[in-house]
C-alpha positions in Angstrom: 0.0 0.0 0.0 1.3 3.5 -0.9 1.3 6.0 1.9 2.4 9.6 1.2 2.5 11.9 4.2 4.6 14.6 2.7 4.4 15.5 -1.0 7.6 17.5 -1.4 10.9 15.9 -0.5 13.4 18.4 -2.0 15.4 15.4 -3.3 14.6 16.4 -6.9 15.7 20.0 -6.6 19.0 19.2 -8.4 17.3 17.7 -11.4 17.5 14.1 -10.3 14.8 11.6 -9.4 14.6 8.2 -7.8 13.4 5.0 -9.4 11.7 2.1 -7.6 14.6 0.4 -5.8 16.5 3.7 -5.1 18.5 4.3 -8.3 18.8 8.0 -9.0 18.9 9.5 -12.4 18.3 12.7 -14.4 14.8 13.9 -14.8 15.7 14.2 -18.5 16.6 10.5 -18.8 14.6 8.6 -21.4 13.1 6.3 -18.7 11.7 9.3 -16.8 10.4 10.8 -20.1 8.7 7.6 -21.0 6.8 7.2 -17.7 6.1 10.9 -17.6 4.4 10.6 -21.0 2.4 7.7 -19.6 1.3 9.9 -16.7 0.3 12.7 -19.1 -1.7 10.2 -21.1 -3.5 9.2 -17.9 -4.2 12.9 -17.1 -5.8 13.5 -20.5 -7.9 10.4 -20.0 -9.1 12.0 -16.8 -10.2 15.0 -18.9 -12.1 12.7 -21.2 -14.0 11.2 -18.2 -15.1 14.6 -17.0 -16.9 15.1 -20.3 -18.2 11.5 -20.7 -21.8 10.5 -20.1 -21.5 6.9 -21.2 -21.0 4.5 -18.2 -19.7 1.6 -20.3 -16.9 3.7 -21.8 -16.2 5.4 -18.5 -15.7 2.0 -16.9 -13.2 1.0 -19.6 -11.3 4.3 -19.2 -11.2 3.9 -15.4 -9.6 0.5 -15.8 -7.1 2.0 -18.3 -6.2 4.7 -15.8 -5.4 2.1 -13.3 -3.4 0.1 -15.9 -1.4 3.3 -16.7 -0.3 3.6 -13.0 0.8 -0.1 -13.3 2.7 0.8 -16.5 4.3 3.8 -14.8 5.5 1.6 -11.9 6.8 -1.0 -14.4 8.8 1.6 -16.3 10.1 3.2 -13.1 11.5 -0.2 -12.1 14.4 -1.3 -14.2 14.4 -5.0 -15.1 16.8 -7.1 -13.1 20.3 -7.9 -14.6 20.6 -11.1 -16.6 20.4 -14.1 -14.3 18.6 -12.2 -11.6 14.9 -12.3 -10.8 12.5 -9.5 -10.0 11.6 -9.3 -6.3 8.1 -10.5 -5.7 6.6 -7.0 -5.0 7.6 -5.6 -8.4 4.6 -4.7 -10.5 4.9 -5.6 -14.2 2.5 -5.3 -17.0 1.0 -8.7 -18.1 -0.3 -10.2 -21.3 -3.9 -9.9 -19.9 -3.8 -6.1 -19.9 -3.3 -5.6 -23.7 -5.6 -8.5 -24.4 -8.4 -6.9 -22.5 -7.8 -3.7 -24.5 -8.1 -5.7 -27.7 -11.4 -7.2 -26.6 -12.8 -3.8 -25.6 -11.5 -2.2 -28.8 -13.3 -4.9 -30.8 -16.5 -4.3 -28.9 -16.5 -0.6 -29.6 -15.4 -1.1 -33.2 -18.4 -3.3 -34.0 -20.6 -0.1 -33.7 -18.6 1.8 -36.2 -18.9 2.2 -40.0 -15.6 1.6 -41.9 -13.5 4.7 -42.5 -13.5 6.4 -45.9 -10.9 8.9 -45.0 -8.5 9.8 -42.2 -10.1 11.3 -39.2 -9.1 14.8 -38.0 -9.1 15.3 -34.2 -12.3 16.9 -33.1 -16.0 16.4 -32.9 -17.7 16.1 -29.5 -15.5 17.1 -26.5 -14.9 13.6 -25.2 -13.8 12.5 -28.7 -11.4 15.5 -29.0 -9.8 14.7 -25.7 -9.5 11.0 -26.7 -7.6 12.1 -29.8 -5.3 14.2 -27.6 -4.8 11.2 -25.3 -4.0 9.1 -28.3 -1.3 11.4 -29.5 0.3 11.6 -26.1 0.1 7.8 -25.9 1.9 7.6 -29.2 4.6 9.9 -27.8 4.9 7.6 -24.7 5.2 4.6 -27.0 8.0 6.4 -29.0 9.9 7.1 -25.8 9.4 3.5 -24.6 11.0 2.4 -27.9 13.9 4.7 -27.2 14.2 3.3 -23.7 14.0 -0.2 -25.1 16.9 0.7 -27.5 19.0 1.7 -24.6 18.1 -1.1 -22.1 15.7 -4.0 -21.6 12.1 -3.2 -20.7 9.0 -5.4 -20.2 7.7 -6.2 -23.7 4.1 -6.0 -22.4 4.6 -2.3 -21.6 5.2 -1.5 -25.2 2.4 -3.8 -26.4 0.0 -2.1 -24.0 0.8 1.4 -25.3 0.4 0.3 -28.9 -3.0 -1.3 -28.2 -4.0 1.7 -26.1 -3.4 4.2 -28.9 -5.6 2.1 -31.1 -8.3 1.8 -28.4 -8.3 5.6 -27.9 -8.7 6.2 -31.7 -11.7 3.8 -31.8 -13.1 5.2 -28.6 -12.9 8.8 -30.1 -14.9 7.7 -33.1 -17.3 5.9 -30.9 -17.9 9.1 -28.9 -18.5 10.9 -32.2 -21.9 9.3 -32.6 -20.3 6.0 -33.6 -18.3 7.8 -36.3 -21.3 9.9 -37.5 -19.8 13.1 -36.2 -16.2 12.3 -37.2 -14.3 15.2 -38.8 -12.9 13.7 -42.0 -9.7 14.8 -43.8 -10.4 16.2 -47.3 -7.0 15.9 -49.1 -6.1 19.2 -50.8 -9.3 20.9 -49.8 -7.7 24.3 -49.2 -5.3 24.5 -52.2 
């Protein structure tokens, strides 16, 4: 159980932060950037939920917000060195989390007409915020790839972000009257 009695610690005043396990590194490190982008994705999803009236989608997004905290904890905990094992309390993303996203994505997608053009971000407020969450999620995914290129990470973390950006796109269309209020790109319309 997490217990926070004091929010400020002054330990980050020099531009360093601590990972799970005590390792300290720069706040500009790619690992910190990656889990910071995950946190930002979570915050935008919180904005979506403020504007959302559909309980079914709100329940899905509530689970996703919790998963994103799991993902942040996973990314903030470096994998053990080769031949070593994670301590039992370490929280890692699992195969079940992206699988659930796929299932829920498929459920929402059954209500949508096939696309005839690319979709511009916009439409109803929840849809617009879902598009913003999707783009922040894609940034988190890119930073996780950069982290993966520098060190080992849990592969389920990257898979989750990839599925999540797809989910957020489909959810945005779903919030736009099942695609009926999508704002479609018209190539060359303003030439």
